[in-house]
C-alpha positions as CSV (number, residue, x, y, z in Angstrom):
1,M,0.0,0.0,0.0
2,R,1.4,3.3,-1.1
3,I,1.0,6.4,1.1
4,R,1.1,9.9,-0.4
5,L,-0.1,13.4,0.2
6,V,-3.8,13.9,-0.4
7,D,-4.6,15.9,-3.6
8,L,-7.1,18.7,-3.2
9,D,-9.4,17.3,-5.9
10,E,-9.7,14.1,-3.8
11,L,-11.2,15.8,-0.8
12,P,-14.8,14.6,-1.6
13,L,-13.4,11.0,-1.8
14,I,-11.8,11.5,1.6
15,Q,-15.2,12.6,3.0
16,D,-16.7,9.4,1.5
17,I,-14.1,7.3,3.2
18,E,-15.0,8.9,6.5
19,R,-18.7,8.4,6.0
20,A,-18.2,4.7,5.2
21,A,-15.9,4.1,8.1
22,G,-18.3,5.9,10.4
23,R,-21.1,3.5,9.7
24,C,-19.5,0.9,11.9
25,F,-20.4,3.1,14.9
26,G,-24.1,2.6,14.2
27,E,-23.6,-1.1,14.5
28,I,-22.4,-0.8,18.2
29,G,-25.1,1.6,19.4
30,M,-23.4,4.9,18.6
31,P,-25.7,6.3,15.8
32,E,-24.8,9.9,16.6
33,V,-21.2,9.2,15.8
34,A,-22.1,7.1,12.7
35,D,-24.2,10.0,11.4
36,D,-21.7,12.7,12.2
37,D,-20.6,14.8,9.2
38,P,-17.0,14.2,8.0
39,P,-14.6,17.1,8.1
40,S,-15.5,19.8,5.6
41,V,-13.7,20.2,2.4
42,G,-12.3,23.4,3.8
43,Q,-11.0,21.7,6.9
44,L,-9.4,18.9,4.9
45,A,-7.9,21.4,2.5
46,S,-6.3,23.2,5.4
47,H,-4.5,20.0,6.3
48,A,-3.6,19.2,2.7
49,V,-2.0,22.5,1.9
50,R,0.2,22.2,5.1
51,G,1.3,18.8,4.0
52,L,-0.5,17.1,6.9
53,A,-3.0,15.0,5.0
54,W,-2.0,11.6,3.7
55,A,-3.9,8.9,1.8
56,A,-3.2,5.2,1.5
57,V,-4.0,4.4,-2.1
58,D,-4.8,1.3,-4.1
59,G,-3.2,0.1,-7.3
60,A,-5.1,2.6,-9.3
61,D,-3.9,5.5,-7.1
62,G,-7.3,5.9,-5.5
63,P,-7.5,6.7,-1.8
64,V,-8.8,3.9,0.5
65,A,-7.8,5.5,3.8
66,Y,-6.5,8.8,5.1
67,L,-4.9,10.5,8.0
68,I,-5.0,14.2,8.9
69,A,-2.8,15.7,11.5
70,G,-1.9,19.0,13.2
71,H,0.5,20.3,15.9
72,V,-0.7,20.2,19.5
73,D,1.3,20.6,22.6
74,G,4.6,20.1,20.8
75,T,3.5,16.8,19.2
76,L,2.1,15.7,15.9
77,H,-1.6,15.2,16.7
78,I,-3.6,12.7,14.7
79,E,-6.9,14.5,14.2
80,Q,-8.5,11.7,12.2
81,V,-7.5,8.4,10.7
82,S,-10.1,6.4,8.8
83,V,-9.9,3.3,6.6
84,H,-12.7,2.4,4.2
85,P,-14.4,-0.8,5.5
86,G,-13.7,-2.6,2.3
87,H,-10.0,-2.3,3.0
88,A,-10.0,-2.7,6.8
89,R,-8.0,-5.2,8.8
90,R,-5.0,-5.1,6.4
91,G,-2.7,-2.9,8.4
92,I,-3.5,0.3,6.5
93,G,-4.4,2.4,9.5
94,R,-1.2,1.3,11.2
95,A,0.8,2.1,8.1
96,L,-0.7,5.6,8.0
97,M,0.2,6.2,11.7
98,D,3.7,4.9,11.1
99,H,4.0,7.3,8.2
100,A,2.9,10.2,10.5
101,A,5.4,9.0,13.1
102,R,8.2,9.2,10.6
103,R,7.1,12.7,9.6
104,A,7.0,13.7,13.3
105,V,10.6,12.4,13.8
106,A,11.8,14.3,10.7
107,D,10.2,17.4,12.1
108,G,11.9,16.9,15.5
109,L,8.7,16.1,17.4
110,P,8.8,13.7,20.3
111,A,5.4,12.0,20.0
112,L,2.1,11.4,18.3
113,T,-1.1,12.1,20.2
114,L,-4.8,11.5,19.5
115,T,-8.1,11.5,21.3
116,T,-10.4,8.5,20.9
117,F,-13.2,6.4,22.3
118,G,-11.8,4.4,25.2
119,E,-14.0,1.3,24.8
120,V,-14.6,1.0,21.1
121,P,-12.5,-2.0,19.9
122,W,-11.1,-0.3,16.8
123,N,-10.2,2.8,18.8
124,A,-8.3,2.9,22.1
125,P,-7.6,-0.9,22.3
126,Y,-6.3,-0.8,18.7
127,Y,-4.2,2.2,19.3
128,R,-2.6,0.5,22.4
129,R,-1.5,-2.3,20.0
130,C,0.0,0.4,17.8
131,G,2.2,1.7,20.7
132,F,0.0,4.4,22.2
133,R,-0.6,4.8,25.9
134,T,-3.5,6.5,27.7
135,L,-2.6,9.7,29.3
136,E,-3.5,10.4,32.9
137,E,-5.3,13.6,33.6
138,E,-2.2,15.4,34.8
139,Q,-0.3,14.5,31.6
140,I,-2.8,16.2,29.3
141,G,-1.5,19.5,27.9
142,P,-3.5,22.6,27.2
143,G,-4.0,21.9,23.5
144,L,-5.4,18.4,24.2
145,R,-7.6,19.8,26.9
146,E,-9.1,22.3,24.4
147,I,-9.7,19.4,21.9
148,R,-11.5,17.5,24.6
149,R,-13.6,20.5,25.5
150,S,-14.6,20.8,21.9
151,E,-15.4,17.1,21.7
152,A,-17.6,17.4,24.8
153,A,-19.4,20.4,23.3
154,R,-20.2,18.2,20.3
155,G,-21.6,15.5,22.6
156,L,-18.8,13.0,22.2
157,D,-18.5,12.6,26.0
158,R,-21.6,10.5,26.0
159,W,-19.1,7.6,25.6
160,P,-15.8,7.4,27.4
161,R,-13.0,9.4,25.6
162,V,-9.3,9.2,26.3
163,C,-6.2,11.1,25.2
164,M,-3.3,8.9,24.0
165,R,0.3,9.4,23.2
166,R,2.9,7.4,21.3
167,D,6.5,8.4,22.1
168,L,8.9,8.3,19.2
């Protein structure tokens, strides 16, 4: 699987991947998450123009998964990583995170961070297998706290959320 920067003309396809990946949440009793809108084209474009949006592509160079990131508390923060269900369970998400980790190291950043659902099998338990650890409350920096406040305002705290870190 090849990983490359997302092209601006692919942003609607990236949104489609997010919608497809989100449907899995409906199957476990989280319909609000399943029905949540993907990042807007503008939000995705902001990441893409900064070189912080990557796609895993198939043999025809079409995106099947993506990762967008930003800088939070001196780390490279994974804002979203999604794999189309038709390509799941092939190590694509892990490959995208490893790609982001290499970028972070190249940029002199010490870690990756993310926020996620603590009890959803393909969220926190999966990220632990990928080398992330759950941060204790006193380890959460101001940027991650702001992200968590924003998530709570969107109703995501209805299910347990955690902040995680992968040291590099």
